[in-house]
C-alpha positions in Angstrom: -54.3 59.4 77.4 -51.8 58.9 74.7 -50.4 62.2 75.3 -46.7 62.3 74.1 -44.3 64.3 76.3 -41.0 65.7 75.0 -38.2 63.5 74.0 -34.9 64.2 75.6 -31.1 63.3 75.1 -28.6 63.7 77.7 -24.7 63.9 77.7 -22.2 64.6 80.3 -18.8 66.2 79.8 -16.1 66.0 82.4 -13.4 68.8 82.6 -10.4 69.0 85.1 -9.4 72.6 85.9 -6.0 73.1 87.4 -4.8 75.7 89.7 -2.8 77.1 86.9 -6.1 78.1 84.9 -7.3 80.2 87.7 -8.8 83.4 86.2 -9.5 81.9 82.8 -12.8 81.5 81.0 -12.8 77.9 79.7 -15.1 76.6 77.0 -16.6 73.1 77.1 -18.0 72.6 73.4 -21.0 70.6 72.7 -22.9 69.9 69.5 -26.6 70.8 69.4 -28.5 68.5 67.1 -31.3 69.7 64.7 -34.9 70.2 66.0 -34.0 71.1 69.7 -36.7 73.0 71.7 -34.8 73.5 75.0 -31.2 73.2 76.4 -30.8 72.5 80.1 -27.3 72.5 81.5 -26.4 71.4 85.0 -22.9 72.0 86.7 -21.5 69.9 89.4 -17.8 70.7 91.0 -16.0 68.1 92.8 -12.9 69.4 94.7 -9.9 67.3 95.7 -9.0 67.8 99.2 -10.5 70.2 101.8 -10.0 73.3 99.8 -12.9 74.3 97.5 -13.1 75.9 94.1 -15.5 78.6 92.8 -16.4 78.1 89.1 -18.8 80.5 87.2 -21.2 79.3 84.6 -22.6 80.4 81.4 -23.1 79.5 77.6 -22.6 80.8 74.2 -24.1 79.7 70.8 -22.5 80.1 67.4 -23.0 84.0 67.3 -22.8 85.3 70.8 -22.9 84.7 74.6 -26.4 83.5 75.4 -26.3 83.9 79.2 -24.1 84.2 82.3 -25.0 83.7 85.9 -21.4 83.8 87.4 -21.4 82.0 90.6 -25.1 82.4 91.3 -26.3 79.3 89.6 -25.4 75.8 89.1 -28.0 75.2 86.4 -29.8 77.0 83.7 -32.2 76.4 80.7 -32.8 78.0 77.4 -36.0 77.4 75.7 -37.2 78.8 72.3 -39.8 80.9 74.1 -38.4 81.3 77.7 -35.3 81.0 79.8 -33.6 81.2 83.1 -32.9 84.7 84.4 -29.8 86.1 82.9 -30.2 83.8 79.7 -31.6 84.6 76.3 -34.6 82.7 75.0 -34.9 82.3 71.2 -34.0 80.0 68.5 -31.8 77.0 69.2 -29.8 76.6 66.1 -27.9 73.4 65.4 -24.2 73.4 65.7 -21.5 73.9 67.9 -22.3 75.7 71.3 -20.1 75.8 74.5 -20.7 75.9 78.2 -18.6 78.7 79.7 -16.7 78.0 82.9 -15.2 80.9 84.8 -12.3 79.7 86.9 -12.9 82.3 89.4 -11.1 80.5 92.4 -9.3 77.2 91.8 -7.9 75.3 94.8 -4.2 74.0 94.6 -5.1 70.5 93.8 -7.4 71.6 91.2 -11.0 70.6 90.7 -13.2 68.3 88.5 -16.4 69.8 86.8 -19.0 67.7 85.3 -21.3 69.3 82.9 -24.5 67.6 82.1 -26.4 68.8 79.0 -30.0 67.8 78.3 -31.6 68.5 74.8 -35.3 68.5 74.7 -36.3 67.9 71.1 -39.2 69.2 69.3 -41.8 66.6 68.7 -45.6 66.6 67.9 -47.5 66.1 71.0 -50.6 67.5 72.9 -50.3 70.6 74.8 -53.0 72.2 76.9 -54.0 75.7 77.7 -56.4 78.4 78.2 -57.0 80.9 75.3 -58.9 83.7 77.2 -57.2 85.1 80.4 -57.3 88.7 81.9 -55.0 90.4 84.2 -54.5 93.7 86.2 -53.4 95.2 82.8 -57.3 95.5 82.1 -60.2 94.5 84.6 -58.7 91.4 85.9 -57.3 91.2 89.5 -54.6 88.6 88.8 -50.9 89.7 88.2 -49.2 87.9 85.3 -47.2 86.0 87.9 -50.4 84.9 89.6 -52.0 83.8 86.4 -48.8 81.7 85.7 -49.2 80.0 89.1 -52.8 79.1 88.7 -52.1 77.8 85.2 -49.2 75.6 86.5 -51.4 74.5 89.5 -54.1 73.4 86.9 -51.5 71.6 84.8 -51.6 74.1 81.8 -48.8 74.4 79.4 -49.8 77.8 78.0 -52.2 80.8 78.4 -53.3 83.5 76.1 -53.1 87.0 77.5 -56.3 88.7 76.2 -56.7 92.0 78.3 -59.2 94.4 77.0 -57.9 96.8 74.4 -54.4 96.6 76.0 -51.1 95.5 74.9 -48.8 96.4 77.8 -49.3 92.7 79.3 -47.4 91.4 76.2 -44.2 93.5 77.3 -44.5 92.4 80.9 -45.2 88.6 81.2 -42.6 86.6 82.8 -40.1 84.3 80.6 -38.9 82.1 83.6 -42.0 80.5 84.6 -43.2 76.9 83.4 -46.2 78.6 81.7 -45.8 79.8 78.1 -47.7 83.1 77.6 -49.2 83.7 74.2 -49.3 87.3 73.3 -52.9 88.6 72.7 -55.4 91.3 73.1 -59.1 91.3 73.4 -60.4 93.9 71.0 -63.3 94.9 72.9 -66.2 97.0 71.1 -69.6 98.1 72.3 -71.0 95.5 69.9 -68.8 92.5 70.5 -65.4 91.0 71.3 -62.7 89.6 69.2 -59.3 87.9 70.5 -56.1 88.8 68.6 -53.4 86.4 69.1 -49.6 86.2 68.2 -49.0 90.2 68.0 -47.5 91.9 70.8 -49.1 95.3 69.7 -51.9 94.3 67.2 -53.7 97.7 66.9 -52.7 101.2 67.8 -56.2 102.4 68.4 -59.0 100.0 69.6 -61.9 102.3 69.0 -64.6 101.1 66.6 -67.7 102.7 65.8 -68.5 101.7 62.3 -67.9 98.4 60.2 -65.4 100.3 58.1 -63.4 100.9 61.4 -63.7 97.4 62.3 -62.4 96.0 59.0 -59.6 98.6 59.2 -58.6 97.3 62.7 -58.7 93.8 61.8 -56.5 94.5 58.7 -53.9 96.2 61.0 -53.9 93.2 63.3 -53.6 91.0 60.2 -50.6 93.0 58.9 -49.0 92.4 62.4 -49.5 88.7 62.0 -52.4 88.2 64.3 -54.8 85.5 64.3 -58.3 86.4 64.9 -60.8 84.6 67.2 -64.5 85.5 67.1 -65.4 85.5 70.9 -68.7 84.3 72.5 -70.9 85.5 69.8 -74.1 84.5 71.6 -73.2 86.0 75.1 -76.2 87.7 76.5 -74.2 90.9 77.7 -71.3 91.1 75.2 -72.5 89.1 72.2 -72.0 90.1 68.4 -74.1 92.9 67.2 -72.0 94.0 64.3 -72.5 92.6 60.7 -71.3 88.9 60.6 -69.4 89.4 57.4 -65.8 90.2 58.6 -62.3 88.7 58.7 -61.6 85.9 61.4 -59.9 82.6 61.8 -61.7 80.8 64.7 -64.8 81.0 66.8 -64.8 80.6 70.7 -67.7 78.3 71.0 -67.0 77.7 74.8 -66.7 80.5 77.2 -66.2 79.7 80.8 -68.8 77.4 82.4 -71.1 75.6 80.0 -74.4 77.4 79.6 -77.1 78.2 76.9 -74.9 81.0 75.1 -72.3 78.3 74.6 -74.8 75.9 73.1 -76.0 78.6 70.8 -72.4 79.2 69.5 -71.8 75.5 68.9 -75.2 75.2 67.0 -74.1 78.2 64.7 -70.7 76.6 64.3 -72.3 73.4 63.3 -74.3 75.2 60.6 -71.1 76.7 59.3 -69.7 73.3 59.0 -72.6 71.8 57.3 -72.6 74.7 54.7 -69.1 73.5 53.8 -67.1 76.0 55.8 -64.0 74.7 57.7 -64.1 76.7 60.9 -61.9 76.1 63.9 -63.6 76.0 67.3 -61.8 77.2 70.4 -62.6 77.8 74.1 -61.3 80.0 76.9 -62.2 80.5 80.6 -62.4 84.2 80.3 -61.0 84.4 83.9 -60.9 87.7 85.6 -61.0 87.1 89.3 -61.6 84.5 91.9 -64.9 82.4 91.1 -66.1 79.1 92.3 -66.9 78.2 88.5 -64.8 80.5 86.3 -61.2 79.0 86.5 -58.1 78.8 84.5 -58.2 76.0 82.0 -62.1 75.4 82.3 -62.6 74.8 79.4 -59.1 73.6 78.3 -57.8 73.6 74.9 -55.7 70.5 73.7 -53.6 71.5 70.9 -51.4 69.2 68.9 -48.0 71.0 68.3 -44.4 70.3 67.7 -43.2 72.8 70.3 -44.2 74.9 73.3 -43.9 78.3 71.4 -46.5 80.9 70.6 -45.7 80.4 66.6 -46.2 76.5 66.7 -49.2 76.6 68.9 -51.1 79.2 66.9 -50.4 77.4 63.6 -51.7 74.2 65.1 -54.8 76.0 66.3 -55.3 77.3 62.7 -54.9 73.8 61.4 -57.9 72.6 63.5 -55.7 70.4 65.7 -57.8 71.3 68.8 -60.0 69.4 71.2 -61.8 71.0 73.9 -62.5 69.6 77.5 -64.4 71.1 80.3 -61.2 70.8 82.5 -57.4 69.8 82.2 -58.3 66.3 83.4 -60.4 65.6 80.4 -62.3 63.9 78.9 -60.0 63.7 75.9 -61.2 63.0 72.3 -58.8 61.3 69.9 -60.6 61.2 66.6 -58.5 59.8 63.5 -59.0 58.4 60.0 -56.0 56.7 58.8 -53.1 59.1 59.3 -55.3 62.1 59.5 -56.7 63.9 62.7 -59.0 66.5 63.8 -58.7 69.5 61.4 -57.4 67.7 58.5 -59.0 66.3 55.4 -59.1 62.5 54.9 -59.2 61.7 51.0 -59.1 57.9 51.5 -62.7 56.9 51.3 -62.0 53.4 52.3 -60.5 54.3 55.6 -62.4 53.8 58.9 -63.1 56.7 61.3 -61.6 55.5 64.6 -62.6 57.3 68.0 -60.9 56.7 71.3 -62.3 58.9 74.2 -60.1 58.6 77.3 -61.0 59.6 80.8 -64.7 58.9 80.6 -66.9 58.1 83.5 -69.9 56.0 84.0 -73.1 57.4 82.4 -71.0 59.8 80.0 -72.9 60.2 76.6 -70.6 60.3 73.6 -72.2 61.8 70.5 -70.8 61.2 67.0 -72.1 64.1 64.8 -71.8 64.7 61.1 -73.3 66.9 58.4 -76.3 64.6 58.5 -77.0 65.3 62.2 -76.5 62.9 65.4 -75.1 59.7 63.8 -74.4 57.7 67.1 -75.1 58.2 70.9 -73.4 55.8 73.3 -73.6 55.7 77.0 -70.3 54.7 78.8 -70.9 51.5 80.8 -69.8 51.2 84.4 -66.2 50.3 84.9 -65.0 51.7 81.6 -62.5 54.8 81.5 -61.9 54.7 77.7 -64.4 54.3 75.0 -63.4 52.9 71.5 -65.5 53.1 68.4 -65.1 53.0 64.6 -67.3 53.4 61.6 -67.2 53.8 57.8 -67.0 57.4 56.3 -70.5 56.8 54.2 -70.2 59.9 52.1 -70.2 62.3 54.9 -68.3 65.7 54.8 -67.3 65.7 58.3 -67.6 64.0 61.7 -67.0 65.6 65.1 -67.5 64.3 68.6 -69.1 65.6 71.8 -69.0 64.1 75.4 -71.8 64.9 77.8 -71.6 64.4 81.6 -74.1 64.6 84.4 -72.7 67.2 87.0 -74.3 66.7 90.5 -73.3 70.2 91.3 -76.0 71.7 88.8 -78.0 68.4 88.5 -78.0 68.2 84.9 -75.9 67.2 81.9 -73.4 69.7 80.6 -70.8 69.5 77.8 -67.7 67.9 79.0 -65.7 67.6 75.6 -65.9 68.8 72.1 -63.8 68.1 69.1 -62.9 69.9 66.1 -64.0 67.9 62.9 -62.3 65.6 60.5 -63.2 66.4 56.9 -63.8 64.3 54.0 -63.5 64.8 50.2 -66.8 64.2 48.4 -67.8 65.0 44.9 -69.2 68.6 44.7 -67.8 69.4 48.3 -65.6 72.4 48.3 -64.7 73.6 51.7 -64.3 77.4 52.2 -61.2 77.5 54.4 -57.9 79.2 54.8 -54.6 77.2 54.7 
């Protein structure tokens, strides 16, 4: 798929602890390089002779002790956004750290402790997640731990917590899972819904009865640092019935299984792009409870981010570095122009647009769409799992790509993948976007 996973560096330090050092706290220093996303430490104690030693484990950074597990653990990790219980997540600053060895009991012959430190470096790569998930903190039936388990089973890196008019989920989510939780809230009014991402408590009062109150709530969320997603605007039950002139960043064009309301949202989004607006498209499963069709990560958001943190993922989404697929298994659309990717502006008019679609199937239809409409439509031949195309810019203002697949369960073609656009600079073309 061309998906880059994290780079890791590993070093092992050996320390002999004599019986005379029993009862001491021994530091094993190590140097953390720049740009580290996670540190993992594994301790192995080798005893000389029959008698055994008990060595406790912890760590400090430049400012404080960041965690201590005593004799309960032989390994731990600290990530920017999560950590092993007993350890503090957060910024991993470059400089001297130290593994703390507590020599609680040391046999007469002493013991040798091998400490292996693995650094996972920040690196731009595609992460995958679901931006619309509910829990027992509103009208969902899954606990946060159950949501994390479903996400991990589906192969997701992150999920957005978007309980209706609630913020308690953002205080309660576990930080010792393999799934990153992005704090959020679905601002739920009687005339439409909006997801507020990145703020743990975006609004103090969710109630909205007028447009002035809506503007006020969104300003409050902005002041808390929230990104605003315009949810399922054409949903037959909870579509948008307020004025359309309000503050938001992204539009949720794909909500749950593909259906007519999603197509209407894509059509409206496309009109915005044609008008010269740069508007990011996102998706979300809107999972509440067990359902044969509504599942975590369906659709999935592929986000090109330098780290698995809420801050970086949300920044990347806001740049338009997002590709949607009907499931975490793809298809995956890689659309580039020179060194530019989806969401970006390509100013080199002589560059070719290059498309590579991975995990396609026989009879999939790949559509290349611009401000002029449907430019190309290619059916995937039998035996291919990757489709590659390239073409000239030809004075277009943007290109985007859709993949359509026949699903025998419903006996018709449905959207299987959707990219955000690459934009192009043309005379008289001034995009209305937020940097």
